[in-house]
C-alpha positions in Angstrom: 17.8 -0.8 46.4 18.5 0.6 42.9 22.1 0.1 41.8 23.5 2.9 39.6 26.0 2.4 36.8 27.2 4.5 33.9 26.9 1.7 31.4 24.9 -1.5 31.6 25.6 -4.1 29.0 23.1 -6.9 28.4 24.9 -10.1 27.2 28.2 -11.6 28.2 29.4 -12.8 24.8 32.5 -11.5 23.1 30.9 -8.3 21.8 29.5 -7.4 25.2 32.8 -8.2 26.9 34.8 -6.2 24.4 32.5 -3.2 24.9 32.9 -3.4 28.7 36.7 -3.8 28.3 37.0 -0.5 26.3 34.7 1.4 28.7 36.9 0.4 31.7 40.1 1.5 30.0 41.8 4.9 29.4 41.2 8.2 31.1 37.4 8.4 30.6 36.7 5.2 32.6 33.1 4.5 33.3 31.4 2.3 35.9 30.3 -0.8 34.0 27.9 -3.7 34.7 27.4 -6.7 32.5 24.3 -8.8 32.9 24.4 -12.3 31.5 21.4 -14.6 31.8 23.5 -17.8 31.8 25.6 -19.0 34.7 28.8 -18.6 32.6 30.0 -16.2 30.0 30.3 -16.8 26.2 27.7 -19.6 26.5 26.1 -19.3 23.1 27.4 -17.9 19.7 30.8 -17.0 21.1 31.4 -20.3 22.9 30.2 -22.4 20.0 32.3 -20.4 17.4 34.6 -22.3 15.1 37.5 -20.1 16.2 38.5 -18.5 12.9 40.3 -15.2 12.7 38.6 -13.9 9.5 40.6 -11.8 7.1 37.7 -9.8 5.7 37.9 -11.1 2.2 34.2 -11.7 1.7 32.6 -8.5 2.8 31.4 -5.5 0.7 34.1 -2.8 0.7 33.1 0.0 3.1 30.6 -2.1 5.0 30.6 -2.3 8.8 31.7 -6.0 8.4 34.6 -5.1 6.2 35.9 -2.2 8.3 35.5 -3.8 11.7 36.8 -7.2 10.6 40.1 -5.7 9.3 40.6 -3.4 12.3 39.3 -6.0 14.8 41.5 -8.8 13.5 44.6 -6.7 14.1 43.4 -5.7 17.5 42.6 -9.3 18.4 46.1 -10.5 17.3 47.7 -7.7 19.4 45.5 -8.7 22.4 46.3 -12.4 22.1 50.0 -11.8 21.7 50.1 -9.5 24.7 48.0 -11.8 26.9 49.6 -15.1 25.8 46.4 -16.4 24.3 46.8 -19.2 21.7 46.3 -18.2 18.1 47.9 -19.1 14.8 48.0 -17.2 11.5 47.8 -20.4 9.5 46.2 -19.2 6.2 43.3 -20.6 4.2 42.3 -21.5 0.7 39.0 -20.8 -1.1 38.7 -23.5 -3.7 37.0 -23.4 -7.1 36.0 -26.9 -8.0 35.0 -26.3 -11.6 34.9 -23.5 -14.2 31.4 -22.4 -13.2 32.8 -21.2 -9.9 35.6 -19.1 -11.3 33.6 -15.9 -11.9 32.4 -15.9 -8.2 36.0 -16.7 -7.1 37.4 -13.7 -9.0 34.7 -11.4 -7.5 35.8 -12.5 -4.0 39.4 -11.9 -4.9 38.5 -8.4 -6.1 36.7 -7.7 -2.9 39.6 -9.0 -0.8 42.1 -6.7 -2.5 39.7 -3.7 -2.2 39.5 -4.5 1.5 43.3 -4.6 1.8 43.5 -8.3 2.4 46.7 -10.1 1.5 45.4 -12.7 -1.0 46.3 -14.1 -4.4 45.1 -16.5 -7.0 46.9 -19.8 -7.2 46.6 -22.7 -9.6 46.0 -26.4 -8.8 49.8 -27.1 -8.4 50.2 -24.4 -5.7 47.0 -25.6 -4.1 48.4 -29.1 -3.9 51.5 -27.7 -2.2 49.4 -26.0 0.5 46.6 -28.6 0.8 47.8 -31.9 -0.8 44.4 -33.6 -0.4 42.2 -30.8 -1.6 40.4 -30.9 -5.0 40.0 -27.8 -7.2 41.1 -26.3 -10.5 42.2 -23.0 -8.8 42.0 -21.3 -5.4 42.5 -18.0 -3.5 45.2 -18.2 -1.0 44.6 -16.0 2.1 47.8 -16.3 4.2 46.6 -13.9 6.9 43.6 -15.9 8.0 44.0 -17.7 11.3 42.5 -19.5 14.2 42.1 -18.6 17.9 40.5 -19.8 21.1 37.6 -17.2 21.6 36.6 -18.7 25.0 40.1 -18.0 26.2 39.8 -14.4 24.9 36.5 -13.9 26.7 38.0 -15.3 30.0 40.9 -12.8 29.7 38.6 -9.9 28.9 36.5 -10.7 31.9 39.6 -10.7 34.1 40.6 -7.3 32.7 37.1 -5.9 33.3 37.0 -7.1 36.9 40.5 -5.8 37.6 39.4 -2.4 36.3 36.4 -2.3 38.6 33.7 -3.5 36.2 31.0 -5.8 37.6 30.0 -9.0 35.8 26.8 -10.6 37.0 25.7 -14.1 35.7 22.4 -15.7 36.1 20.6 -12.4 35.6 18.0 -12.4 32.9 16.6 -9.0 31.9 12.9 -8.8 32.4 12.1 -5.1 32.0 13.8 -2.1 30.4 12.2 1.3 31.1 13.7 4.5 29.6 13.4 7.2 32.3 14.5 10.6 30.9 18.3 10.9 31.2 18.7 7.3 32.4 17.3 3.8 31.8 15.9 1.5 34.5 16.5 -2.3 34.1 15.0 -5.1 36.3 16.3 -8.6 36.2 14.7 -12.0 36.9 16.2 -12.1 40.4 14.5 -8.8 41.3 17.6 -6.6 41.1 17.0 -3.0 39.9 19.6 -1.0 38.0 19.7 2.6 36.8 22.1 3.2 33.9 23.1 6.3 32.0 23.5 4.1 28.9 22.4 0.6 28.1 24.0 -1.6 25.4 22.1 -4.5 24.1 24.5 -7.3 23.1 22.0 -10.1 23.6 22.8 -12.0 20.4 20.0 -14.6 19.8 17.6 -12.4 21.8 18.8 -9.0 20.7 15.6 -8.2 18.9 13.5 -9.0 21.9 15.7 -7.0 24.2 15.4 -4.1 21.7 11.6 -4.4 21.9 11.7 -4.4 25.7 13.4 -1.0 25.5 10.9 0.5 23.1 12.8 0.1 19.9 11.2 -1.5 16.8 14.1 -2.7 14.6 13.0 -3.6 11.0 14.1 -7.2 11.4 13.7 -10.3 13.5 16.3 -12.9 14.7 15.7 -16.2 13.1 18.0 -19.0 14.5 19.9 -21.2 12.2 21.7 -24.3 13.6 25.0 -25.1 12.1 25.9 -28.8 12.5 29.4 -30.1 12.5 31.5 -33.2 12.4 35.1 -33.6 13.6 37.8 -35.7 11.8 39.1 -38.6 13.7 42.7 -38.1 14.6 43.8 -40.7 12.0 42.4 -38.4 9.3 43.9 -35.1 10.5 46.6 -35.4 7.8 43.9 -34.8 5.1 43.6 -31.1 6.2 46.6 -28.9 7.0 44.7 -25.6 7.8 41.5 -24.1 6.5 39.8 -25.3 3.3 36.7 -23.4 2.1 34.5 -23.6 -1.0 33.5 -20.7 -3.2 30.3 -19.6 -1.4 26.9 -19.0 -2.9 26.9 -15.1 -3.4 23.2 -15.0 -2.6 23.4 -16.8 0.7 25.2 -15.4 3.8 26.6 -18.8 4.8 30.0 -20.0 3.6 29.1 -23.6 2.8 30.6 -26.7 4.5 34.3 -26.4 5.0 37.3 -27.7 6.9 38.7 -25.8 9.9 41.8 -26.8 11.8 41.1 -25.8 15.5 43.5 -24.3 17.9 43.5 -27.5 19.9 44.8 -29.4 16.8 41.4 -31.0 15.9 39.7 -30.5 12.5 36.1 -29.4 12.3 33.9 -30.1 9.2 30.8 -28.1 8.4 28.5 -26.4 9.1 25.2 -26.8 7.3 22.5 -24.2 8.0 19.1 -25.3 9.1 16.3 -23.6 10.9 16.6 -24.3 14.6 13.4 -25.1 16.4 14.4 -22.9 19.3 16.6 -19.8 19.6 19.0 -21.9 21.6 18.2 -25.1 19.7 21.6 -26.8 19.6 20.1 -30.2 18.9 17.4 -31.5 16.6 15.3 -32.4 19.6 15.4 -29.1 21.3 12.1 -27.4 20.5 10.6 -24.2 21.9 7.0 -24.2 20.5 6.5 -20.5 21.0 9.8 -19.6 19.3 9.3 -22.0 16.5 5.8 -20.6 15.8 7.3 -17.1 15.9 9.8 -18.0 13.2 7.4 -19.9 11.0 4.7 -17.2 11.1 7.1 -14.3 10.5 6.4 -12.9 7.0 10.1 -12.2 6.5 11.1 -15.9 7.1 8.2 -17.1 4.8 9.4 -14.9 2.0 13.0 -16.1 2.6 11.9 -19.8 2.6 10.0 -19.4 -0.7 13.0 -17.7 -2.3 15.6 -20.2 -1.2 13.6 -23.4 -0.8 16.0 -25.5 -2.9 19.0 -24.4 -0.9 17.0 -24.9 2.3 16.0 -28.4 1.3 19.6 -29.4 0.6 20.7 -28.1 4.0 18.0 -30.0 5.7 18.9 -33.2 3.8 22.5 -32.9 5.0 21.1 -32.5 8.5 19.4 -35.9 8.4 21.8 -37.7 6.0 25.4 -38.2 7.0 26.0 -39.6 3.5 24.8 -36.3 2.0 27.1 -34.4 4.4 30.0 -36.6 3.5 29.3 -36.0 -0.2 29.4 -32.2 0.2 32.7 -32.5 2.1 34.2 -34.9 -0.4 33.8 -32.3 -3.1 36.6 -30.4 -1.3 38.6 -33.4 0.0 37.8 -36.4 -2.1 39.5 -38.9 0.3 37.0 -38.1 3.1 34.7 -41.0 4.0 32.0 -41.4 6.6 34.4 -43.4 8.8 36.6 -40.4 9.2 33.8 -38.3 10.8 32.4 -38.2 14.3 29.6 -35.8 15.4 30.6 -32.5 17.0 28.8 -29.8 18.9 26.5 -27.6 16.9 26.2 -23.8 17.0 23.3 -21.5 16.4 23.6 -18.4 14.3 21.4 -15.4 15.2 20.5 -14.4 11.6 18.6 -11.1 11.3 15.9 -11.3 8.6 14.1 -8.2 7.3 10.4 -8.0 6.8 10.9 -8.3 3.1 12.6 -11.7 3.4 16.1 -10.4 3.0 18.9 -11.7 5.2 20.5 -8.7 6.8 24.0 -9.0 5.5 25.9 -6.3 7.5 26.2 -5.5 11.2 23.1 -3.6 12.3 23.1 -1.2 15.3 20.2 1.1 16.3 19.8 3.7 18.9 16.7 4.4 21.0 17.5 7.3 23.3 20.1 6.1 25.8 19.8 2.5 24.6 22.2 1.2 21.9 21.0 -2.1 20.3 23.4 -4.4 18.5 20.7 -6.1 16.5 22.8 -8.1 14.0 26.3 -9.2 14.7 26.9 -12.6 13.1 30.3 -13.8 11.8 32.8 -12.1 11.7 31.7 -10.4 14.9 34.1 -12.5 17.1 37.0 -11.4 14.9 35.8 -7.8 14.9 34.7 -7.7 18.5 37.5 -5.5 19.9 36.9 -2.9 17.3 33.1 -3.0 17.6 33.5 -2.6 21.4 35.9 0.3 20.8 33.4 2.1 18.5 30.5 1.6 21.0 32.7 2.7 23.9 33.8 5.8 22.2 30.2 6.6 21.1 29.0 6.3 24.7 31.8 8.4 26.1 31.3 11.2 23.6 
């Protein structure tokens, strides 16, 4: 039998759940089905997220990241407050360690103010009041940055979707997508057949492959980068009060190793950013030969590797050398030592890379008839999810 639904969403991460949540609300409710290939929701990027509520300070004014982060953060705070989900607007500092980093820090401050972020420049004395153990000659204080439990958010979104009549199916990997005039046919690995008026691809690490299955050819490919973390032992928690970030490399879409207080009270340190040998390669030993070859033979990745080989080598060295990782962390908090750190779970970032070797910096959505593909939604997608879902939902309804 073919099951009919107004909207079929591929992927049960936070963006897929937020989209379904909006589609099942309001007057123009739609029948909604979520297909998730894992046996649980939020199993990948969302579930391995560091839990930061981003302010939007880093992103180009007017970009999709900037707009959605600002609106999404406010929506996320309202949702968490209403639903009793743990979150804390604890603030963060972005630290300049020497004079060479001051110009980049001022550019970030300018962006933040253009985006409407509450932020200000502070000197080393104010930095010491906020983060007594942090190094730095100056910093940006962002009091509205925060932390949250995104797994808890996803669990509550799933409850709301189910209560509104939405259907969430786990263990259903999408095998075939066939546009069929005014509808789209989808077949899963279990043999189930669906006919949907609209399909939304929120497949994260496999979003480009799902787009290809539906006949779209986005000008990018997902290259997986593993972010490895340590956690501070409880005896060292006093070294970090909230969130301590370095001034990031403006040419690289990663924020550098930093310290993040988690909503459970722990402190996470990292991440680095190394090529994962599988799209879901959360450990150094997880290798998918076909996916690794796909990354290594992709012209866009090869151009990227040539351009950033020094940065890439440093990231890989931190992956194999705890001493190098500690050295990077100790630039921010000099008292940190190897004895303070224990290994923590890694995450994998679905980084879209263009054919020209550029890292796609902004969110990227493409439409192919009745299929909407969310082809690039890295950080701050979790923070922005409720607004991204709202935009997608309104687009489908209209």
